[in-house]
Each structure stands twice: as structure tokens, then as C-alpha cells.
GUDREN-565452 format. One record per atom (N, C-alpha, C, O): x, y, z; atom name; residue in one letter. Coordinates in steps of 0.001 Angstrom, whole numbers, plus 524288, in hexadecimal, padded with zeros to 5 digits. Layout:
N
<rec px="X" py="Y" pz="Z" atomo="CA" residuo="A"/>
...
***
This chain:
70
<rec px="6177A" py="336BE" pz="47ED9" atomo="N" residuo="M"/>
<rec px="61AFD" py="33A6A" pz="47C8E" atomo="CA" residuo="M"/>
<rec px="61979" py="339A2" pz="475C2" atomo="C" residuo="M"/>
<rec px="6190E" py="33544" pz="473CC" atomo="O" residuo="M"/>
<rec px="618E0" py="33DDD" pz="4732F" atomo="N" residuo="P"/>
<rec px="61849" py="33E50" pz="46C49" atomo="CA" residuo="P"/>
<rec px="61ACF" py="33B9B" pz="469C8" atomo="C" residuo="P"/>
<rec px="61F85" py="33BB9" pz="46ABE" atomo="O" residuo="P"/>
<rec px="618FA" py="33816" pz="4659E" atomo="N" residuo="M"/>
<rec px="61D7E" py="33630" pz="4623D" atomo="CA" residuo="M"/>
<rec px="61D6C" py="338F2" pz="45E46" atomo="C" residuo="M"/>
<rec px="6198F" py="33BA7" pz="45D5B" atomo="O" residuo="M"/>
<rec px="62145" py="338E7" pz="45B55" atomo="N" residuo="N"/>
<rec px="62122" py="33C2D" pz="456C6" atomo="CA" residuo="N"/>
<rec px="61DB5" py="33A6E" pz="45271" atomo="C" residuo="N"/>
<rec px="61BF3" py="33603" pz="45328" atomo="O" residuo="N"/>
<rec px="61C30" py="33CD6" pz="44DDF" atomo="N" residuo="G"/>
<rec px="61A72" py="339C9" pz="449BE" atomo="CA" residuo="G"/>
<rec px="614BF" py="33933" pz="449B6" atomo="C" residuo="G"/>
<rec px="611E0" py="33C6B" pz="44BD6" atomo="O" residuo="G"/>
<rec px="6133A" py="3357A" pz="44788" atomo="N" residuo="K"/>
<rec px="60D89" py="333B0" pz="44841" atomo="CA" residuo="K"/>
<rec px="60C82" py="32D8D" pz="4468C" atomo="C" residuo="K"/>
<rec px="60FE8" py="32A92" pz="444E7" atomo="O" residuo="K"/>
<rec px="60792" py="32C73" pz="4473C" atomo="N" residuo="L"/>
<rec px="6062C" py="326B1" pz="4472A" atomo="CA" residuo="L"/>
<rec px="60513" py="32662" pz="4428F" atomo="C" residuo="L"/>
<rec px="602F8" py="32A3A" pz="44096" atomo="O" residuo="L"/>
<rec px="60614" py="321EA" pz="43F6C" atomo="N" residuo="L"/>
<rec px="60272" py="31ECA" pz="43C8A" atomo="CA" residuo="L"/>
<rec px="5FE9F" py="31C30" pz="43C5D" atomo="C" residuo="L"/>
<rec px="5FFD1" py="3178D" pz="43BF0" atomo="O" residuo="L"/>
<rec px="5F8A4" py="31D25" pz="43C89" atomo="N" residuo="A"/>
<rec px="5F535" py="31908" pz="43E31" atomo="CA" residuo="A"/>
<rec px="5F0FA" py="3179E" pz="43A4F" atomo="C" residuo="A"/>
<rec px="5EF55" py="31AAB" pz="436FA" atomo="O" residuo="A"/>
<rec px="5EF25" py="3122F" pz="43B11" atomo="N" residuo="W"/>
<rec px="5EBB0" py="310C0" pz="436FB" atomo="CA" residuo="W"/>
<rec px="5E83A" py="30C54" pz="439F6" atomo="C" residuo="W"/>
<rec px="5EA33" py="309E3" pz="43D9A" atomo="O" residuo="W"/>
<rec px="5E28A" py="30B4B" pz="43828" atomo="N" residuo="V"/>
<rec px="5DED1" py="30789" pz="43A4B" atomo="CA" residuo="V"/>
<rec px="5DDBB" py="30394" pz="43713" atomo="C" residuo="V"/>
<rec px="5DB59" py="30435" pz="432F1" atomo="O" residuo="V"/>
<rec px="5DEFB" py="3004D" pz="4384D" atomo="N" residuo="E"/>
<rec px="5DCAB" py="2FA97" pz="43509" atomo="CA" residuo="E"/>
<rec px="5D884" py="2F84A" pz="43869" atomo="C" residuo="E"/>
<rec px="5D861" py="2F793" pz="43D2A" atomo="O" residuo="E"/>
<rec px="5D463" py="2F71A" pz="433D8" atomo="N" residuo="S"/>
<rec px="5D0EB" py="2F3CC" pz="43456" atomo="CA" residuo="S"/>
<rec px="5D07F" py="2EE74" pz="4349C" atomo="C" residuo="S"/>
<rec px="5D0CB" py="2EBBE" pz="430A6" atomo="O" residuo="S"/>
<rec px="5CFA8" py="2EC35" pz="43A09" atomo="N" residuo="H"/>
<rec px="5D027" py="2E599" pz="438FC" atomo="CA" residuo="H"/>
<rec px="5CA74" py="2E31F" pz="43CD6" atomo="C" residuo="H"/>
<rec px="5C945" py="2E114" pz="44106" atomo="O" residuo="H"/>
<rec px="5C85B" py="2E511" pz="437ED" atomo="N" residuo="G"/>
<rec px="5C19D" py="2E245" pz="4386C" atomo="CA" residuo="G"/>
<rec px="5BE9B" py="2E610" pz="4396E" atomo="C" residuo="G"/>
<rec px="5C022" py="2EA97" pz="438EB" atomo="O" residuo="G"/>
<rec px="5B978" py="2E4CB" pz="43B27" atomo="N" residuo="D"/>
<rec px="5B4B6" py="2E81F" pz="43ABA" atomo="CA" residuo="D"/>
<rec px="5B713" py="2EB09" pz="440CD" atomo="C" residuo="D"/>
<rec px="5B69B" py="2EFD1" pz="440F7" atomo="O" residuo="D"/>
<rec px="5B8C0" py="2E937" pz="4441C" atomo="N" residuo="D"/>
<rec px="5B8C0" py="2EBF5" pz="449D3" atomo="CA" residuo="D"/>
<rec px="5BF19" py="2EC2F" pz="44C39" atomo="C" residuo="D"/>
<rec px="5C043" py="2ECE3" pz="450D6" atomo="O" residuo="D"/>
<rec px="5C199" py="2EBA4" pz="44936" atomo="N" residuo="E"/>
<rec px="5C7FE" py="2EBE5" pz="44A7D" atomo="CA" residuo="E"/>
<rec px="5CA2A" py="2F017" pz="446D3" atomo="C" residuo="E"/>
<rec px="5C8FB" py="2F08B" pz="4422F" atomo="O" residuo="E"/>
<rec px="5CD50" py="2F2EE" pz="4495B" atomo="N" residuo="Y"/>
<rec px="5D17A" py="2F78B" pz="44654" atomo="CA" residuo="Y"/>
<rec px="5D5D8" py="2F700" pz="4494B" atomo="C" residuo="Y"/>
<rec px="5D64E" py="2F63B" pz="44E04" atomo="O" residuo="Y"/>
<rec px="5D8CD" py="2F779" pz="4461E" atomo="N" residuo="L"/>
<rec px="5DF78" py="2F6B4" pz="4473D" atomo="CA" residuo="L"/>
<rec px="5E0E4" py="2FD55" pz="44749" atomo="C" residuo="L"/>
<rec px="5E0B1" py="3005D" pz="4438F" atomo="O" residuo="L"/>
<rec px="5E24C" py="2FE5E" pz="44C82" atomo="N" residuo="A"/>
<rec px="5E519" py="30535" pz="44B42" atomo="CA" residuo="A"/>
<rec px="5E9E8" py="303F9" pz="44C60" atomo="C" residuo="A"/>
<rec px="5EB39" py="30119" pz="44FFF" atomo="O" residuo="A"/>
<rec px="5EDEC" py="306FB" pz="44806" atomo="N" residuo="A"/>
<rec px="5F395" py="30691" pz="448AE" atomo="CA" residuo="A"/>
<rec px="5F4F2" py="30B8B" pz="448F0" atomo="C" residuo="A"/>
<rec px="5F247" py="30F52" pz="447A1" atomo="O" residuo="A"/>
<rec px="5F9F0" py="30B7F" pz="44AF8" atomo="N" residuo="F"/>
<rec px="5FE82" py="310F6" pz="448EF" atomo="CA" residuo="F"/>
<rec px="60507" py="30F67" pz="449E0" atomo="C" residuo="F"/>
<rec px="6070F" py="30BC6" pz="44C4A" atomo="O" residuo="F"/>
<rec px="60675" py="31238" pz="447F5" atomo="N" residuo="V"/>
<rec px="60C76" py="31124" pz="4481A" atomo="CA" residuo="V"/>
<rec px="60EFF" py="31756" pz="447D4" atomo="C" residuo="V"/>
<rec px="60CB4" py="31A2E" pz="444B4" atomo="O" residuo="V"/>
<rec px="61255" py="31925" pz="44A00" atomo="N" residuo="G"/>
<rec px="614BC" py="31E2F" pz="449B3" atomo="CA" residuo="G"/>
<rec px="61805" py="31EEE" pz="4447C" atomo="C" residuo="G"/>
<rec px="61BFF" py="31C79" pz="4435A" atomo="O" residuo="G"/>
<rec px="615E6" py="32252" pz="441E1" atomo="N" residuo="A"/>
<rec px="6172C" py="322E1" pz="43B93" atomo="CA" residuo="A"/>
<rec px="61D7E" py="32304" pz="43C25" atomo="C" residuo="A"/>
<rec px="61F6A" py="32310" pz="437BC" atomo="O" residuo="A"/>
<rec px="620EC" py="32316" pz="43FAD" atomo="N" residuo="S"/>
<rec px="6257B" py="322E2" pz="43D5D" atomo="CA" residuo="S"/>
<rec px="627BD" py="31CE8" pz="43E32" atomo="C" residuo="S"/>
<rec px="62B9F" py="31B4E" pz="43BDB" atomo="O" residuo="S"/>
<rec px="624FC" py="31A10" pz="44197" atomo="N" residuo="A"/>
<rec px="624E5" py="31494" pz="441C0" atomo="CA" residuo="A"/>
<rec px="621B4" py="31223" pz="43E3E" atomo="C" residuo="A"/>
<rec px="61FBB" py="30DE9" pz="43F67" atomo="O" residuo="A"/>
<rec px="6210A" py="313D2" pz="43AD7" atomo="N" residuo="A"/>
<rec px="61B5E" py="30FC5" pz="438D7" atomo="CA" residuo="A"/>
<rec px="61E06" py="30BDF" pz="435A9" atomo="C" residuo="A"/>
<rec px="61B45" py="30808" pz="434C1" atomo="O" residuo="A"/>
<rec px="62316" py="30BC3" pz="43383" atomo="N" residuo="R"/>
<rec px="62466" py="308CB" pz="43179" atomo="CA" residuo="R"/>
<rec px="6271B" py="302A0" pz="4335D" atomo="C" residuo="R"/>
<rec px="6279D" py="2FE75" pz="43104" atomo="O" residuo="R"/>
<rec px="628F4" py="30514" pz="43AA8" atomo="N" residuo="H"/>
<rec px="62C25" py="3010E" pz="43CA9" atomo="CA" residuo="H"/>
<rec px="6296C" py="2FE8D" pz="4400D" atomo="C" residuo="H"/>
<rec px="62AB2" py="2FA1C" pz="44163" atomo="O" residuo="H"/>
<rec px="62474" py="3016E" pz="4425A" atomo="N" residuo="R"/>
<rec px="62193" py="2FFE9" pz="44801" atomo="CA" residuo="R"/>
<rec px="61B65" py="2FC69" pz="446A9" atomo="C" residuo="R"/>
<rec px="61926" py="2FE59" pz="442E1" atomo="O" residuo="R"/>
<rec px="619AF" py="2F9AC" pz="4481C" atomo="N" residuo="D"/>
<rec px="614B9" py="2F61C" pz="4495F" atomo="CA" residuo="D"/>
<rec px="611EF" py="2FC32" pz="44B04" atomo="C" residuo="D"/>
<rec px="613E4" py="2FFF8" pz="44D44" atomo="O" residuo="D"/>
<rec px="60D1C" py="2FB6D" pz="44914" atomo="N" residuo="P"/>
<rec px="608B8" py="3005D" pz="44AF2" atomo="CA" residuo="P"/>
<rec px="60762" py="2FF5B" pz="44F90" atomo="C" residuo="P"/>
<rec px="608A2" py="2FAEA" pz="450EA" atomo="O" residuo="P"/>
<rec px="60464" py="302CA" pz="453E6" atomo="N" residuo="A"/>
<rec px="6022B" py="30020" pz="457A7" atomo="CA" residuo="A"/>
<rec px="5FD3C" py="3009A" pz="4562C" atomo="C" residuo="A"/>
<rec px="5FC09" py="30431" pz="45335" atomo="O" residuo="A"/>
<rec px="5F9EB" py="2FD70" pz="457C9" atomo="N" residuo="T"/>
<rec px="5F4EA" py="2FB2C" pz="45708" atomo="CA" residuo="T"/>
<rec px="5F072" py="2FB2B" pz="45A86" atomo="C" residuo="T"/>
<rec px="5F1B9" py="2FAFC" pz="45F27" atomo="O" residuo="T"/>
<rec px="5EB49" py="2FB53" pz="45996" atomo="N" residuo="Q"/>
<rec px="5E79B" py="2F9C6" pz="45D82" atomo="CA" residuo="Q"/>
<rec px="5E249" py="2F8BE" pz="45A28" atomo="C" residuo="Q"/>
<rec px="5E0F7" py="2FBAF" pz="45697" atomo="O" residuo="Q"/>
<rec px="5DFD5" py="2F4F1" pz="45B74" atomo="N" residuo="L"/>
<rec px="5DC41" py="2F1C1" pz="4594A" atomo="CA" residuo="L"/>
<rec px="5D779" py="2F647" pz="45B93" atomo="C" residuo="L"/>
<rec px="5D792" py="2F874" pz="45FDC" atomo="O" residuo="L"/>
<rec px="5D4A5" py="2F6B9" pz="458AB" atomo="N" residuo="C"/>
<rec px="5CE98" py="2FABF" pz="45A8E" atomo="CA" residuo="C"/>
<rec px="5C978" py="2F7F6" pz="4575D" atomo="C" residuo="C"/>
<rec px="5C9B2" py="2F4F4" pz="4539E" atomo="O" residuo="C"/>
<rec px="5C4C2" py="2F9FE" pz="45A22" atomo="N" residuo="S"/>
<rec px="5C0A5" py="2F8A7" pz="457DE" atomo="CA" residuo="S"/>
<rec px="5BDDC" py="2FBF1" pz="4542D" atomo="C" residuo="S"/>
<rec px="5B987" py="2FAA7" pz="45288" atomo="O" residuo="S"/>
<rec px="5C01A" py="30013" pz="452D0" atomo="N" residuo="S"/>
<rec px="5BF05" py="303EA" pz="44F13" atomo="CA" residuo="S"/>
<rec px="5C309" py="3074E" pz="44BEE" atomo="C" residuo="S"/>
<rec px="5C714" py="30864" pz="44E4D" atomo="O" residuo="S"/>
<rec px="5C28A" py="308FC" pz="44756" atomo="N" residuo="A"/>
<rec px="5C67F" py="30C2B" pz="4446B" atomo="CA" residuo="A"/>
<rec px="5C6D9" py="310BE" pz="4478F" atomo="C" residuo="A"/>
<rec px="5CB23" py="312EA" pz="447A2" atomo="O" residuo="A"/>
<rec px="5C3A5" py="3126E" pz="449DC" atomo="N" residuo="G"/>
<rec px="5C37F" py="31792" pz="44DD0" atomo="CA" residuo="G"/>
<rec px="5C6EA" py="31743" pz="4513C" atomo="C" residuo="G"/>
<rec px="5CAE7" py="319F1" pz="45174" atomo="O" residuo="G"/>
<rec px="5C559" py="31357" pz="454B7" atomo="N" residuo="D"/>
<rec px="5C825" py="31031" pz="4597E" atomo="CA" residuo="D"/>
<rec px="5CF49" py="311B3" pz="458EA" atomo="C" residuo="D"/>
<rec px="5D291" py="31421" pz="45B75" atomo="O" residuo="D"/>
<rec px="5CF05" py="30E1E" pz="45339" atomo="N" residuo="A"/>
<rec px="5D423" py="30E41" pz="45326" atomo="CA" residuo="A"/>
<rec px="5D722" py="31201" pz="4514C" atomo="C" residuo="A"/>
<rec px="5DBDE" py="31166" pz="451E1" atomo="O" residuo="A"/>
<rec px="5D581" py="3161A" pz="44F02" atomo="N" residuo="R"/>
<rec px="5D743" py="31BD8" pz="44C35" atomo="CA" residuo="R"/>
<rec px="5D7EC" py="31D47" pz="45232" atomo="C" residuo="R"/>
<rec px="5DC67" py="31E7C" pz="45372" atomo="O" residuo="R"/>
<rec px="5D36F" py="31D58" pz="456DB" atomo="N" residuo="Q"/>
<rec px="5D47A" py="32163" pz="45AC1" atomo="CA" residuo="Q"/>
<rec px="5D84C" py="31F0F" pz="45E43" atomo="C" residuo="Q"/>
<rec px="5DA87" py="3223A" pz="4611A" atomo="O" residuo="Q"/>
<rec px="5D9E6" py="31921" pz="45EDF" atomo="N" residuo="W"/>
<rec px="5DD99" py="3166B" pz="46081" atomo="CA" residuo="W"/>
<rec px="5E42A" py="319C5" pz="45F8F" atomo="C" residuo="W"/>
<rec px="5E77A" py="31BA0" pz="46282" atomo="O" residuo="W"/>
<rec px="5E38C" py="3192E" pz="45A12" atomo="N" residuo="V"/>
<rec px="5E8B2" py="31C10" pz="456F1" atomo="CA" residuo="V"/>
<rec px="5EA4B" py="32187" pz="45929" atomo="C" residuo="V"/>
<rec px="5EEA4" py="32268" pz="45B06" atomo="O" residuo="V"/>
<rec px="5E605" py="32569" pz="458C0" atomo="N" residuo="E"/>
<rec px="5E573" py="32A52" pz="459C0" atomo="CA" residuo="E"/>
<rec px="5E668" py="32ACB" pz="4607C" atomo="C" residuo="E"/>
<rec px="5E984" py="32E09" pz="46232" atomo="O" residuo="E"/>
<rec px="5E45F" py="32860" pz="462E5" atomo="N" residuo="G"/>
<rec px="5E5A4" py="327C8" pz="468B7" atomo="CA" residuo="G"/>
<rec px="5EC56" py="327AC" pz="468D8" atomo="C" residuo="G"/>
<rec px="5EF1F" py="32B3E" pz="46A73" atomo="O" residuo="G"/>
<rec px="5EDC5" py="3237B" pz="46715" atomo="N" residuo="E"/>
<rec px="5F357" py="321D9" pz="46773" atomo="CA" residuo="E"/>
<rec px="5F6DF" py="3263D" pz="464AC" atomo="C" residuo="E"/>
<rec px="5FB0F" py="327BB" pz="46681" atomo="O" residuo="E"/>
<rec px="5F4E6" py="327E9" pz="46088" atomo="N" residuo="A"/>
<rec px="5F7EE" py="32E38" pz="45E59" atomo="CA" residuo="A"/>
<rec px="5F8A6" py="331A7" pz="46277" atomo="C" residuo="A"/>
<rec px="5FCE2" py="3337B" pz="463D3" atomo="O" residuo="A"/>
<rec px="5F342" py="332B8" pz="464F8" atomo="N" residuo="A"/>
<rec px="5F272" py="336AE" pz="4690F" atomo="CA" residuo="A"/>
<rec px="5F84F" py="336A8" pz="46C07" atomo="C" residuo="A"/>
<rec px="5FBF2" py="339CA" pz="46C58" atomo="O" residuo="A"/>
<rec px="5F70E" py="330AE" pz="46E4B" atomo="N" residuo="A"/>
<rec px="5FADD" py="33092" pz="473CF" atomo="CA" residuo="A"/>
<rec px="600AB" py="33002" pz="471DB" atomo="C" residuo="A"/>
<rec px="6042A" py="32F06" pz="47502" atomo="O" residuo="A"/>
<rec px="60195" py="3309D" pz="46CEE" atomo="N" residuo="L"/>
<rec px="606F6" py="330AA" pz="46C1B" atomo="CA" residuo="L"/>
<rec px="6081F" py="3364F" pz="46990" atomo="C" residuo="L"/>
<rec px="60C78" py="33766" pz="467D3" atomo="O" residuo="L"/>
<rec px="6041A" py="3399D" pz="4697D" atomo="N" residuo="D"/>
<rec px="6046F" py="33F27" pz="466B4" atomo="CA" residuo="D"/>
<rec px="6053B" py="33ED4" pz="461A2" atomo="C" residuo="D"/>
<rec px="607BF" py="34275" pz="45FBA" atomo="O" residuo="D"/>
<rec px="603EF" py="33BCC" pz="45F16" atomo="N" residuo="V"/>
<rec px="605A7" py="33C25" pz="458F9" atomo="CA" residuo="V"/>
<rec px="5FF4B" py="33C2A" pz="454EF" atomo="C" residuo="V"/>
<rec px="5FB05" py="33A8A" pz="4566D" atomo="O" residuo="V"/>
<rec px="60092" py="33E70" pz="44FE1" atomo="N" residuo="P"/>
<rec px="5FD3F" py="33DE0" pz="44CB0" atomo="CA" residuo="P"/>
<rec px="5FBB8" py="3383E" pz="44AA5" atomo="C" residuo="P"/>
<rec px="5FED9" py="334D1" pz="44BEA" atomo="O" residuo="P"/>
<rec px="5F807" py="336E2" pz="44818" atomo="N" residuo="V"/>
<rec px="5F6C1" py="332F0" pz="445F7" atomo="CA" residuo="V"/>
<rec px="5F5FE" py="33292" pz="43FB4" atomo="C" residuo="V"/>
<rec px="5F2DB" py="335B3" pz="43DD5" atomo="O" residuo="V"/>
<rec px="5F81E" py="32FA8" pz="43CD7" atomo="N" residuo="E"/>
<rec px="5F7EE" py="32F72" pz="43732" atomo="CA" residuo="E"/>
<rec px="5F533" py="32AF2" pz="435F1" atomo="C" residuo="E"/>
<rec px="5F841" py="3273B" pz="435F2" atomo="O" residuo="E"/>
<rec px="5F079" py="32992" pz="434CD" atomo="N" residuo="W"/>
<rec px="5EDF1" py="325F7" pz="432BB" atomo="CA" residuo="W"/>
<rec px="5EF9B" py="324B3" pz="42DAE" atomo="C" residuo="W"/>
<rec px="5F0CA" py="3281E" pz="42A83" atomo="O" residuo="W"/>
<rec px="5EFD0" py="31F29" pz="42C88" atomo="N" residuo="V"/>
<rec px="5F198" py="31CDF" pz="427E5" atomo="CA" residuo="V"/>
<rec px="5ED4F" py="3183E" pz="426B0" atomo="C" residuo="V"/>
<rec px="5EA8A" py="315E2" pz="429D5" atomo="O" residuo="V"/>
<rec px="5EDB3" py="317AA" pz="4209A" atomo="N" residuo="S"/>
<rec px="5EB1D" py="31302" pz="4218F" atomo="CA" residuo="S"/>
<rec px="5EC1F" py="30D9B" pz="4233A" atomo="C" residuo="S"/>
<rec px="5E879" py="30AA7" pz="42448" atomo="O" residuo="S"/>
<rec px="5F0AB" py="30C47" pz="4237C" atomo="N" residuo="E"/>
<rec px="5F348" py="3072D" pz="42413" atomo="CA" residuo="E"/>
<rec px="5F8B4" py="3079F" pz="426EA" atomo="C" residuo="E"/>
<rec px="5FB4C" py="30BAA" pz="42715" atomo="O" residuo="E"/>
<rec px="5F9F2" py="30361" pz="428E9" atomo="N" residuo="A"/>
<rec px="5FDEF" py="3047A" pz="42C73" atomo="CA" residuo="A"/>
<rec px="60315" py="30472" pz="426C8" atomo="C" residuo="A"/>
<rec px="6032D" py="301ED" pz="422B0" atomo="O" residuo="A"/>
<rec px="60770" py="3091F" pz="4296E" atomo="N" residuo="P"/>
<rec px="60B41" py="30964" pz="42695" atomo="CA" residuo="P"/>
<rec px="60ECE" py="304DE" pz="42593" atomo="C" residuo="P"/>
<rec px="6100A" py="30247" pz="4296E" atomo="O" residuo="P"/>
<rec px="6104F" py="303C0" pz="421DA" atomo="N" residuo="R"/>
<rec px="61354" py="2FFEF" pz="420CA" atomo="CA" residuo="R"/>
<rec px="61875" py="2FF86" pz="42334" atomo="C" residuo="R"/>
<rec px="61B07" py="30396" pz="4232D" atomo="O" residuo="R"/>
<rec px="61A5C" py="2FBCA" pz="42523" atomo="N" residuo="R"/>
<rec px="61F21" py="2FB45" pz="42835" atomo="CA" residuo="R"/>
<rec px="62480" py="2F86C" pz="42486" atomo="C" residuo="R"/>
<rec px="6245D" py="2F4AE" pz="42181" atomo="O" residuo="R"/>
<rec px="62824" py="2FB21" pz="425CE" atomo="N" residuo="S"/>
<rec px="62C89" py="2F9BB" pz="42441" atomo="CA" residuo="S"/>
<rec px="62F41" py="2F567" pz="4247C" atomo="C" residuo="S"/>
<rec px="633A4" py="2F534" pz="42287" atomo="O" residuo="S"/>
***
């Protein structure tokens, strides 16, 4: 079932070979913890987010860092 809106996504480097992929629904960005996945490359991290977005049938907006929570 598609959800409305889009995902806000970002990738954080955690050393030489660990990247944290993260995303949250844009409408819930200030209220929910993001979904996350540790990956071995930035490319794998982006691919994981894109796959999750495709499964939800929503677009991805890439941001440079996690949205601030209220």
C-alpha cells in the first residue's frame, strides 16, 4: 500500500567502512526515530534507502543530515 508524501533520507559515515543509512517520512520527521541500516559503503546505504522507498512507492529527498526533532 503506497503512503502519501516522501522520505527524507541521509547517509552518515561511521569510520572507513561503515555507513549509516537513515530515513523518516517527511510528515513524521520531527516526531519519529528514523529507520536505519548499517552498510559497508555509501553506495550500499543509498541503495538500501532507494529500495525501501520503492517498496513504499514514495520518492526520496536526500538531505545532508538528520532533521531536527521537536
